[in-house]
A tleap script that builds the chain and sets N, CA, C and O, in Angstrom:
source leaprc.protein.ff14SB
mol = sequence {
  NMET SER GLN GLN ILE THR GLU GLN MET PRO
  MET GLU GLU THR SER VAL LYS PRO VAL LYS
  LEU GLN GLN ILE SER GLU GLY GLN GLY GLN
  GLY GLN ASN MET PHE GLY GLY ASN LEU SER
  LEU ILE ARG ASP VAL LYS VAL LYS LEU GLU
  ALA VAL VAL GLY GLY THR GLU LEU THR VAL
  GLY GLU LEU PHE ASP LEU LYS ASN GLN SER
  VAL ILE GLN LEU ASN ALA SER THR ASN ALA
  PRO ILE ASP VAL ARG LEU ASP GLY LYS VAL
  ILE ALA ARG GLY HIE LEU VAL VAL VAL GLY
  ASP ASN PHE GLY ILE CYS ILE GLU GLU ILE
  LEU PRO VAL ASN CGLU
}
set mol.1.N position { -8.039 -9.399 -45.977 }
set mol.1.CA position { -8.411 -9.385 -44.567 }
set mol.1.C position { -9.248 -10.619 -44.277 }
set mol.1.O position { -10.106 -11.004 -45.071 }
set mol.2.N position { -8.995 -11.219 -43.157 }
set mol.2.CA position { -9.800 -12.377 -42.797 }
set mol.2.C position { -10.973 -11.918 -41.949 }
set mol.2.O position { -10.858 -11.025 -41.109 }
set mol.3.N position { -12.071 -12.543 -42.193 }
set mol.3.CA position { -13.257 -12.218 -41.408 }
set mol.3.C position { -13.461 -13.298 -40.375 }
set mol.3.O position { -13.311 -14.490 -40.644 }
set mol.4.N position { -13.800 -12.854 -39.206 }
set mol.4.CA position { -14.057 -13.808 -38.147 }
set mol.4.C position { -15.551 -14.041 -38.080 }
set mol.4.O position { -16.332 -13.110 -37.884 }
set mol.5.N position { -15.935 -15.279 -38.242 }
set mol.5.CA position { -17.345 -15.633 -38.198 }
set mol.5.C position { -17.586 -16.365 -36.889 }
set mol.5.O position { -16.929 -17.360 -36.582 }
set mol.6.N position { -18.521 -15.861 -36.142 }
set mol.6.CA position { -18.857 -16.513 -34.879 }
set mol.6.C position { -20.280 -17.017 -34.954 }
set mol.6.O position { -21.186 -16.344 -35.446 }
set mol.7.N position { -20.440 -18.191 -34.462 }
set mol.7.CA position { -21.770 -18.783 -34.450 }
set mol.7.C position { -22.406 -18.453 -33.104 }
set mol.7.O position { -21.833 -18.735 -32.052 }
set mol.8.N position { -23.563 -17.870 -33.144 }
set mol.8.CA position { -24.225 -17.498 -31.896 }
set mol.8.C position { -24.979 -18.691 -31.345 }
set mol.8.O position { -25.759 -19.347 -32.036 }
set mol.9.N position { -24.718 -18.942 -30.089 }
set mol.9.CA position { -25.402 -20.031 -29.402 }
set mol.9.C position { -26.728 -19.487 -28.875 }
set mol.9.O position { -26.809 -18.338 -28.442 }
set mol.10.N position { -27.758 -20.318 -28.916 }
set mol.10.CA position { -29.027 -19.835 -28.363 }
set mol.10.C position { -28.855 -19.562 -26.867 }
set mol.10.O position { -28.293 -20.373 -26.131 }
set mol.11.N position { -29.354 -18.402 -26.440 }
set mol.11.CA position { -29.215 -18.017 -25.035 }
set mol.11.C position { -30.327 -18.647 -24.215 }
set mol.11.O position { -31.490 -18.670 -24.619 }
set mol.12.N position { -29.941 -19.157 -23.053 }
set mol.12.CA position { -30.948 -19.679 -22.135 }
set mol.12.C position { -31.675 -18.501 -21.525 }
set mol.12.O position { -31.079 -17.453 -21.276 }
set mol.13.N position { -32.920 -18.666 -21.292 }
set mol.13.CA position { -33.683 -17.592 -20.677 }
set mol.13.C position { -33.310 -17.520 -19.210 }
set mol.13.O position { -33.407 -18.505 -18.478 }
set mol.14.N position { -32.879 -16.336 -18.793 }
set mol.14.CA position { -32.435 -16.120 -17.427 }
set mol.14.C position { -33.393 -15.173 -16.748 }
set mol.14.O position { -33.832 -14.175 -17.319 }
set mol.15.N position { -33.702 -15.509 -15.521 }
set mol.15.CA position { -34.584 -14.657 -14.748 }
set mol.15.C position { -33.790 -13.490 -14.172 }
set mol.15.O position { -32.746 -13.696 -13.555 }
set mol.16.N position { -34.271 -12.280 -14.367 }
set mol.16.CA position { -33.635 -11.087 -13.829 }
set mol.16.C position { -34.603 -10.424 -12.873 }
set mol.16.O position { -35.743 -10.121 -13.223 }
set mol.17.N position { -34.119 -10.202 -11.642 }
set mol.17.CA position { -34.975 -9.613 -10.624 }
set mol.17.C position { -34.220 -8.481 -9.946 }
set mol.17.O position { -33.000 -8.559 -9.806 }
set mol.18.N position { -34.907 -7.441 -9.526 }
set mol.18.CA position { -34.230 -6.361 -8.808 }
set mol.18.C position { -33.816 -6.822 -7.408 }
set mol.18.O position { -34.447 -7.689 -6.803 }
set mol.19.N position { -32.758 -6.226 -6.928 }
set mol.19.CA position { -32.285 -6.515 -5.577 }
set mol.19.C position { -32.923 -5.513 -4.635 }
set mol.19.O position { -32.923 -4.313 -4.907 }
set mol.20.N position { -33.463 -5.995 -3.536 }
set mol.20.CA position { -34.056 -5.118 -2.533 }
set mol.20.C position { -33.113 -5.094 -1.337 }
set mol.20.O position { -32.900 -6.109 -0.674 }
set mol.21.N position { -32.550 -3.913 -1.074 }
set mol.21.CA position { -31.613 -3.766 0.030 }
set mol.21.C position { -32.286 -3.104 1.219 }
set mol.21.O position { -33.122 -2.213 1.070 }
set mol.22.N position { -31.904 -3.556 2.389 }
set mol.22.CA position { -32.424 -2.991 3.619 }
set mol.22.C position { -31.525 -1.841 4.039 }
set mol.22.O position { -30.302 -1.970 3.998 }
set mol.23.N position { -32.105 -0.722 4.441 }
set mol.23.CA position { -31.338 0.424 4.921 }
set mol.23.C position { -30.796 0.101 6.300 }
set mol.23.O position { -31.556 -0.230 7.211 }
set mol.24.N position { -29.478 0.196 6.456 }
set mol.24.CA position { -28.869 -0.009 7.763 }
set mol.24.C position { -27.937 1.167 8.034 }
set mol.24.O position { -27.506 1.855 7.109 }
set mol.25.N position { -27.634 1.387 9.293 }
set mol.25.CA position { -26.741 2.489 9.632 }
set mol.25.C position { -25.357 1.931 9.943 }
set mol.25.O position { -25.207 0.804 10.413 }
set mol.26.N position { -24.349 2.762 9.665 }
set mol.26.CA position { -22.986 2.355 10.001 }
set mol.26.C position { -22.841 2.372 11.506 }
set mol.26.O position { -23.451 3.188 12.198 }
set mol.27.N position { -22.041 1.476 11.994 }
set mol.27.CA position { -21.838 1.447 13.432 }
set mol.27.C position { -20.731 0.491 13.800 }
set mol.27.O position { -19.984 0.011 12.948 }
set mol.28.N position { -20.645 0.234 15.056 }
set mol.28.CA position { -19.598 -0.623 15.578 }
set mol.28.C position { -19.887 -2.105 15.371 }
set mol.28.O position { -18.999 -2.937 15.562 }
set mol.29.N position { -21.084 -2.441 14.994 }
set mol.29.CA position { -21.429 -3.853 14.871 }
set mol.29.C position { -21.785 -4.425 16.227 }
set mol.29.O position { -21.713 -3.739 17.247 }
set mol.30.N position { -22.162 -5.665 16.224 }
set mol.30.CA position { -22.564 -6.302 17.472 }
set mol.30.C position { -21.833 -7.623 17.629 }
set mol.30.O position { -21.334 -8.191 16.657 }
set mol.31.N position { -21.777 -8.100 18.848 }
set mol.31.CA position { -21.138 -9.382 19.124 }
set mol.31.C position { -19.641 -9.229 19.291 }
set mol.31.O position { -19.118 -8.126 19.450 }
set mol.32.N position { -18.963 -10.372 19.251 }
set mol.32.CA position { -17.518 -10.355 19.475 }
set mol.32.C position { -16.765 -10.038 18.189 }
set mol.32.O position { -17.303 -10.174 17.090 }
set mol.33.N position { -15.515 -9.615 18.341 }
set mol.33.CA position { -14.668 -9.307 17.201 }
set mol.33.C position { -14.443 -10.550 16.353 }
set mol.33.O position { -14.497 -11.676 16.848 }
set mol.34.N position { -14.191 -10.326 15.070 }
set mol.34.CA position { -14.038 -11.434 14.142 }
set mol.34.C position { -12.986 -12.435 14.609 }
set mol.34.O position { -13.243 -13.639 14.634 }
set mol.35.N position { -11.819 -11.953 14.975 }
set mol.35.CA position { -10.760 -12.857 15.390 }
set mol.35.C position { -10.576 -12.864 16.904 }
set mol.35.O position { -9.739 -13.599 17.427 }
set mol.36.N position { -11.347 -12.055 17.597 }
set mol.36.CA position { -11.263 -12.009 19.046 }
set mol.36.C position { -9.863 -11.659 19.548 }
set mol.36.O position { -9.459 -12.096 20.626 }
set mol.37.N position { -9.119 -10.865 18.761 }
set mol.37.CA position { -7.774 -10.502 19.166 }
set mol.37.C position { -6.752 -11.598 18.933 }
set mol.37.O position { -5.581 -11.424 19.271 }
set mol.38.N position { -7.167 -12.736 18.357 }
set mol.38.CA position { -6.272 -13.860 18.109 }
set mol.38.C position { -5.598 -13.669 16.754 }
set mol.38.O position { -6.229 -13.871 15.716 }
set mol.39.N position { -4.340 -13.289 16.753 }
set mol.39.CA position { -3.622 -13.035 15.507 }
set mol.39.C position { -3.011 -14.294 14.901 }
set mol.39.O position { -2.397 -14.215 13.837 }
set mol.40.N position { -3.155 -15.439 15.536 }
set mol.40.CA position { -2.516 -16.654 15.034 }
set mol.40.C position { -3.012 -17.030 13.633 }
set mol.40.O position { -2.288 -17.677 12.876 }
set mol.41.N position { -4.225 -16.636 13.288 }
set mol.41.CA position { -4.752 -16.954 11.960 }
set mol.41.C position { -4.056 -16.173 10.854 }
set mol.41.O position { -3.991 -16.641 9.717 }
set mol.42.N position { -3.544 -15.011 11.163 }
set mol.42.CA position { -2.937 -14.168 10.128 }
set mol.42.C position { -1.461 -13.861 10.401 }
set mol.42.O position { -0.855 -13.055 9.694 }
set mol.43.N position { -0.897 -14.483 11.397 }
set mol.43.CA position { 0.464 -14.191 11.819 }
set mol.43.C position { 1.488 -14.350 10.692 }
set mol.43.O position { 2.462 -13.598 10.646 }
set mol.44.N position { 1.294 -15.298 9.794 }
set mol.44.CA position { 2.270 -15.570 8.734 }
set mol.44.C position { 1.963 -14.849 7.428 }
set mol.44.O position { 2.644 -15.082 6.429 }
set mol.45.N position { 0.959 -13.982 7.411 }
set mol.45.CA position { 0.645 -13.202 6.217 }
set mol.45.C position { 1.744 -12.162 6.031 }
set mol.45.O position { 2.091 -11.437 6.963 }
set mol.46.N position { 2.285 -12.097 4.823 }
set mol.46.CA position { 3.361 -11.142 4.550 }
set mol.46.C position { 2.781 -9.783 4.204 }
set mol.46.O position { 1.778 -9.684 3.496 }
set mol.47.N position { 3.423 -8.736 4.710 }
set mol.47.CA position { 3.049 -7.359 4.406 }
set mol.47.C position { 4.279 -6.663 3.830 }
set mol.47.O position { 5.406 -7.111 4.037 }
set mol.48.N position { 4.059 -5.583 3.117 }
set mol.48.CA position { 5.162 -4.860 2.498 }
set mol.48.C position { 5.394 -3.552 3.244 }
set mol.48.O position { 4.497 -2.717 3.361 }
set mol.49.N position { 6.605 -3.392 3.740 }
set mol.49.CA position { 7.004 -2.146 4.390 }
set mol.49.C position { 7.864 -1.354 3.422 }
set mol.49.O position { 8.598 -1.920 2.612 }
set mol.50.N position { 7.763 -0.045 3.516 }
set mol.50.CA position { 8.582 0.846 2.716 }
set mol.50.C position { 9.323 1.786 3.653 }
set mol.50.O position { 8.779 2.225 4.667 }
set mol.51.N position { 10.555 2.089 3.310 }
set mol.51.CA position { 11.336 3.071 4.043 }
set mol.51.C position { 11.489 4.293 3.153 }
set mol.51.O position { 11.972 4.192 2.025 }
set mol.52.N position { 11.077 5.445 3.661 }
set mol.52.CA position { 11.109 6.669 2.866 }
set mol.52.C position { 12.210 7.570 3.405 }
set mol.52.O position { 12.155 8.040 4.541 }
set mol.53.N position { 13.203 7.796 2.568 }
set mol.53.CA position { 14.352 8.600 2.959 }
set mol.53.C position { 14.045 10.075 2.806 }
set mol.53.O position { 14.440 10.877 3.652 }
set mol.54.N position { 13.357 10.446 1.757 }
set mol.54.CA position { 13.041 11.848 1.499 }
set mol.54.C position { 12.422 11.972 0.127 }
set mol.54.O position { 12.143 10.967 -0.527 }
set mol.55.N position { 12.211 13.175 -0.305 }
set mol.55.CA position { 11.608 13.409 -1.612 }
set mol.55.C position { 12.076 14.745 -2.163 }
set mol.55.O position { 12.845 15.464 -1.525 }
set mol.56.N position { 11.613 15.056 -3.326 }
set mol.56.CA position { 11.930 16.331 -3.955 }
set mol.56.C position { 10.898 16.620 -5.030 }
set mol.56.O position { 10.129 15.740 -5.419 }
set mol.57.N position { 10.884 17.831 -5.499 }
set mol.57.CA position { 10.017 18.200 -6.616 }
set mol.57.C position { 10.896 18.612 -7.785 }
set mol.57.O position { 11.870 19.345 -7.617 }
set mol.58.N position { 10.544 18.135 -8.964 }
set mol.58.CA position { 11.239 18.483 -10.191 }
set mol.58.C position { 10.226 18.998 -11.197 }
set mol.58.O position { 9.055 18.618 -11.168 }
set mol.59.N position { 10.682 19.857 -12.077 }
set mol.59.CA position { 9.823 20.213 -13.212 }
set mol.59.C position { 9.875 19.062 -14.206 }
set mol.59.O position { 10.767 18.216 -14.133 }
set mol.60.N position { 8.950 19.029 -15.109 }
set mol.60.CA position { 8.956 17.993 -16.138 }
set mol.60.C position { 10.241 18.098 -16.961 }
set mol.60.O position { 10.819 17.082 -17.347 }
set mol.61.N position { 10.681 19.319 -17.228 }
set mol.61.CA position { 11.926 19.514 -17.963 }
set mol.61.C position { 13.115 18.921 -17.229 }
set mol.61.O position { 13.955 18.256 -17.835 }
set mol.62.N position { 13.191 19.163 -15.902 }
set mol.62.CA position { 14.280 18.598 -15.103 }
set mol.62.C position { 14.212 17.073 -15.092 }
set mol.62.O position { 15.239 16.396 -15.140 }
set mol.63.N position { 12.997 16.541 -15.027 }
set mol.63.CA position { 12.817 15.094 -15.046 }
set mol.63.C position { 13.355 14.502 -16.344 }
set mol.63.O position { 14.066 13.497 -16.322 }
set mol.64.N position { 13.017 15.123 -17.477 }
set mol.64.CA position { 13.460 14.623 -18.772 }
set mol.64.C position { 14.951 14.856 -19.015 }
set mol.64.O position { 15.541 14.213 -19.884 }
set mol.65.N position { 15.561 15.758 -18.266 }
set mol.65.CA position { 16.997 16.013 -18.402 }
set mol.65.C position { 17.846 15.023 -17.604 }
set mol.65.O position { 19.068 15.018 -17.756 }
set mol.66.N position { 17.238 14.182 -16.758 }
set mol.66.CA position { 18.003 13.228 -15.954 }
set mol.66.C position { 18.704 12.216 -16.853 }
set mol.66.O position { 18.150 11.748 -17.848 }
set mol.67.N position { 19.936 11.893 -16.472 }
set mol.67.CA position { 20.753 10.923 -17.216 }
set mol.67.C position { 21.380 9.983 -16.190 }
set mol.67.O position { 21.255 10.201 -14.985 }
set mol.68.N position { 22.050 8.942 -16.666 }
set mol.68.CA position { 22.825 8.084 -15.773 }
set mol.68.C position { 23.825 8.944 -15.017 }
set mol.68.O position { 24.439 9.847 -15.586 }
set mol.69.N position { 23.981 8.662 -13.756 }
set mol.69.CA position { 24.898 9.365 -12.863 }
set mol.69.C position { 24.397 10.747 -12.432 }
set mol.69.O position { 25.117 11.462 -11.736 }
set mol.70.N position { 23.162 11.147 -12.835 }
set mol.70.CA position { 22.600 12.399 -12.336 }
set mol.70.C position { 22.373 12.254 -10.834 }
set mol.70.O position { 22.104 11.154 -10.351 }
set mol.71.N position { 22.477 13.336 -10.109 }
set mol.71.CA position { 22.261 13.335 -8.660 }
set mol.71.C position { 21.019 14.169 -8.371 }
set mol.71.O position { 20.889 15.298 -8.842 }
set mol.72.N position { 20.120 13.599 -7.598 }
set mol.72.CA position { 18.898 14.298 -7.185 }
set mol.72.C position { 19.024 14.572 -5.694 }
set mol.72.O position { 19.175 13.642 -4.901 }
set mol.73.N position { 18.963 15.825 -5.313 }
set mol.73.CA position { 19.040 16.182 -3.897 }
set mol.73.C position { 17.661 16.028 -3.277 }
set mol.73.O position { 16.675 16.549 -3.798 }
set mol.74.N position { 17.597 15.307 -2.160 }
set mol.74.CA position { 16.336 15.095 -1.454 }
set mol.74.C position { 16.137 16.168 -0.398 }
set mol.74.O position { 17.076 16.878 -0.037 }
set mol.75.N position { 14.911 16.284 0.096 }
set mol.75.CA position { 14.573 17.323 1.070 }
set mol.75.C position { 14.830 16.894 2.514 }
set mol.75.O position { 14.337 17.533 3.443 }
set mol.76.N position { 15.591 15.825 2.711 }
set mol.76.CA position { 15.856 15.340 4.068 }
set mol.76.C position { 17.346 15.482 4.379 }
set mol.76.O position { 18.196 15.218 3.529 }
set mol.77.N position { 17.647 15.902 5.601 }
set mol.77.CA position { 19.046 15.991 6.006 }
set mol.77.C position { 19.580 14.592 6.291 }
set mol.77.O position { 18.816 13.636 6.417 }
set mol.78.N position { 20.889 14.487 6.390 }
set mol.78.CA position { 21.513 13.172 6.589 }
set mol.78.C position { 21.200 12.555 7.948 }
set mol.78.O position { 21.343 11.345 8.123 }
set mol.79.N position { 20.778 13.364 8.903 }
set mol.79.CA position { 20.448 12.823 10.220 }
set mol.79.C position { 18.942 12.828 10.496 }
set mol.79.O position { 18.518 12.593 11.627 }
set mol.80.N position { 18.138 13.092 9.470 }
set mol.80.CA position { 16.676 13.083 9.644 }
set mol.80.C position { 16.184 11.640 9.787 }
set mol.80.O position { 16.737 10.732 9.166 }
set mol.81.N position { 15.153 11.428 10.598 }
set mol.81.CA position { 14.621 10.075 10.732 }
set mol.81.C position { 13.992 9.588 9.422 }
set mol.81.O position { 13.488 10.376 8.621 }
set mol.82.N position { 14.039 8.281 9.233 }
set mol.82.CA position { 13.461 7.623 8.063 }
set mol.82.C position { 12.063 7.158 8.434 }
set mol.82.O position { 11.872 6.532 9.476 }
set mol.83.N position { 11.081 7.462 7.585 }
set mol.83.CA position { 9.712 6.996 7.819 }
set mol.83.C position { 9.567 5.550 7.348 }
set mol.83.O position { 10.000 5.200 6.250 }
set mol.84.N position { 8.955 4.719 8.186 }
set mol.84.CA position { 8.624 3.346 7.811 }
set mol.84.C position { 7.129 3.321 7.562 }
set mol.84.O position { 6.340 3.684 8.435 }
set mol.85.N position { 6.740 2.891 6.363 }
set mol.85.CA position { 5.324 2.908 5.985 }
set mol.85.C position { 4.784 1.502 5.776 }
set mol.85.O position { 5.462 0.622 5.245 }
set mol.86.N position { 3.562 1.324 6.204 }
set mol.86.CA position { 2.793 0.114 5.940 }
set mol.86.C position { 1.543 0.557 5.211 }
set mol.86.O position { 0.752 1.328 5.753 }
set mol.87.N position { 1.356 0.090 4.011 }
set mol.87.CA position { 0.200 0.466 3.198 }
set mol.87.C position { 0.091 1.983 3.056 }
set mol.87.O position { -1.008 2.538 3.092 }
set mol.88.N position { 1.235 2.649 2.896 }
set mol.88.CA position { 1.256 4.092 2.694 }
set mol.88.C position { 1.142 4.923 3.961 }
set mol.88.O position { 1.227 6.150 3.897 }
set mol.89.N position { 0.952 4.287 5.110 }
set mol.89.CA position { 0.813 5.012 6.371 }
set mol.89.C position { 2.084 4.869 7.194 }
set mol.89.O position { 2.621 3.770 7.335 }
set mol.90.N position { 2.565 5.989 7.738 }
set mol.90.CA position { 3.768 5.952 8.567 }
set mol.90.C position { 3.433 5.249 9.874 }
set mol.90.O position { 2.536 5.671 10.604 }
set mol.91.N position { 4.165 4.163 10.168 }
set mol.91.CA position { 3.920 3.409 11.404 }
set mol.91.C position { 5.089 3.501 12.376 }
set mol.91.O position { 4.945 3.204 13.562 }
set mol.92.N position { 6.263 3.920 11.859 }
set mol.92.CA position { 7.444 4.013 12.721 }
set mol.92.C position { 8.455 4.949 12.069 }
set mol.92.O position { 8.334 5.320 10.901 }
set mol.93.N position { 9.459 5.318 12.867 }
set mol.93.CA position { 10.575 6.122 12.370 }
set mol.93.C position { 11.864 5.546 12.936 }
set mol.93.O position { 11.883 4.953 14.015 }
set mol.94.N position { 12.932 5.734 12.186 }
set mol.94.CA position { 14.221 5.226 12.635 }
set mol.94.C position { 15.347 5.850 11.845 }
set mol.94.O position { 15.160 6.864 11.172 }
set mol.95.N position { 16.531 5.237 11.930 }
set mol.95.CA position { 17.663 5.752 11.167 }
set mol.95.C position { 18.294 4.615 10.371 }
set mol.95.O position { 18.197 3.440 10.726 }
set mol.96.N position { 18.947 5.018 9.272 }
set mol.96.CA position { 19.578 4.038 8.397 }
set mol.96.C position { 20.773 3.392 9.073 }
set mol.96.O position { 21.553 4.046 9.765 }
set mol.97.N position { 20.897 2.081 8.852 }
set mol.97.CA position { 22.060 1.327 9.294 }
set mol.97.C position { 22.481 0.421 8.138 }
set mol.97.O position { 21.748 0.278 7.159 }
set mol.98.N position { 23.633 -0.173 8.249 }
set mol.98.CA position { 24.105 -1.134 7.260 }
set mol.98.C position { 24.044 -2.512 7.898 }
set mol.98.O position { 24.564 -2.724 8.994 }
set mol.99.N position { 23.400 -3.453 7.201 }
set mol.99.CA position { 23.277 -4.833 7.661 }
set mol.99.C position { 23.910 -5.707 6.580 }
set mol.99.O position { 23.292 -5.972 5.549 }
set mol.100.N position { 25.132 -6.150 6.818 }
set mol.100.CA position { 25.848 -6.891 5.772 }
set mol.100.C position { 26.075 -5.976 4.578 }
set mol.100.O position { 26.702 -4.924 4.700 }
set mol.101.N position { 25.558 -6.387 3.418 }
set mol.101.CA position { 25.667 -5.570 2.209 }
set mol.101.C position { 24.387 -4.810 1.916 }
set mol.101.O position { 24.235 -4.269 0.820 }
set mol.102.N position { 23.468 -4.755 2.862 }
set mol.102.CA position { 22.169 -4.117 2.650 }
set mol.102.C position { 21.961 -2.962 3.625 }
set mol.102.O position { 22.623 -2.862 4.658 }
set mol.103.N position { 21.030 -2.104 3.264 }
set mol.103.CA position { 20.579 -1.089 4.201 }
set mol.103.C position { 19.594 -1.715 5.164 }
set mol.103.O position { 18.950 -2.713 4.840 }
set mol.104.N position { 19.476 -1.145 6.330 }
set mol.104.CA position { 18.479 -1.529 7.303 }
set mol.104.C position { 17.995 -0.281 8.015 }
set mol.104.O position { 18.493 0.817 7.769 }
set mol.105.N position { 17.034 -0.449 8.888 }
set mol.105.CA position { 16.524 0.671 9.681 }
set mol.105.C position { 16.497 0.244 11.132 }
set mol.105.O position { 15.947 -0.802 11.476 }
set mol.106.N position { 17.096 1.065 11.981 }
set mol.106.CA position { 17.015 0.857 13.419 }
set mol.106.C position { 15.815 1.671 13.897 }
set mol.106.O position { 15.836 2.901 13.842 }
set mol.107.N position { 14.782 0.995 14.361 }
set mol.107.CA position { 13.537 1.651 14.777 }
set mol.107.C position { 13.786 2.443 16.057 }
set mol.107.O position { 14.291 1.907 17.044 }
set mol.108.N position { 13.428 3.717 16.027 }
set mol.108.CA position { 13.571 4.583 17.179 }
set mol.108.C position { 12.231 4.999 17.786 }
set mol.108.O position { 12.145 5.348 18.963 }
set mol.109.N position { 11.185 4.954 16.948 }
set mol.109.CA position { 9.865 5.401 17.416 }
set mol.109.C position { 8.783 4.601 16.705 }
set mol.109.O position { 8.767 4.528 15.476 }
set mol.110.N position { 7.891 4.010 17.464 }
set mol.110.CA position { 6.718 3.339 16.899 }
set mol.110.C position { 5.529 4.246 17.164 }
set mol.110.O position { 5.231 4.584 18.309 }
set mol.111.N position { 4.861 4.631 16.100 }
set mol.111.CA position { 3.761 5.576 16.226 }
set mol.111.C position { 2.496 4.897 16.736 }
set mol.111.O position { 2.274 3.718 16.462 }
set mol.112.N position { 1.663 5.632 17.477 }
set mol.112.CA position { 0.415 5.038 17.989 }
set mol.112.C position { -0.536 4.708 16.836 }
set mol.112.O position { -0.562 5.389 15.811 }
set mol.113.N position { -1.302 3.662 17.031 }
set mol.113.CA position { -2.279 3.236 16.028 }
set mol.113.C position { -3.533 4.083 16.197 }
set mol.113.O position { -4.096 4.159 17.289 }
set mol.114.N position { -3.967 4.716 15.117 }
set mol.114.CA position { -5.219 5.477 15.136 }
set mol.114.C position { -6.326 4.605 14.588 }
set mol.114.O position { -6.322 4.264 13.405 }
set mol.115.N position { -7.267 4.244 15.429 }
set mol.115.CA position { -8.363 3.369 14.981 }
set mol.115.C position { -9.527 4.167 14.509 }
set mol.115.O position { -10.538 3.599 14.097 }
savepdb mol mol.pdb
quit
């Protein structure tokens, strides 16, 4: 077995002081909004949307029994709306469409933003 030998460097003396925090209350803040409603600064930031068709529950045994070509029945009917999620939150609903060789979603309902 090889032993790793490390040479310890002398440590510089560092000053350690406690942090004193001021008690403040949560609130709306004061002054104008950070971006003042101007989205031009973040307009090109990419976000990830997810389309959720449906779900199901399986036992662990059923999960381990899955093989290639297994079919899992989802809890959504074929005409049920598809949820569109942003950061895990449903922001819209629509229905599946075909766009070229890909799936797409035709938005039918945009949900109100809860602030």
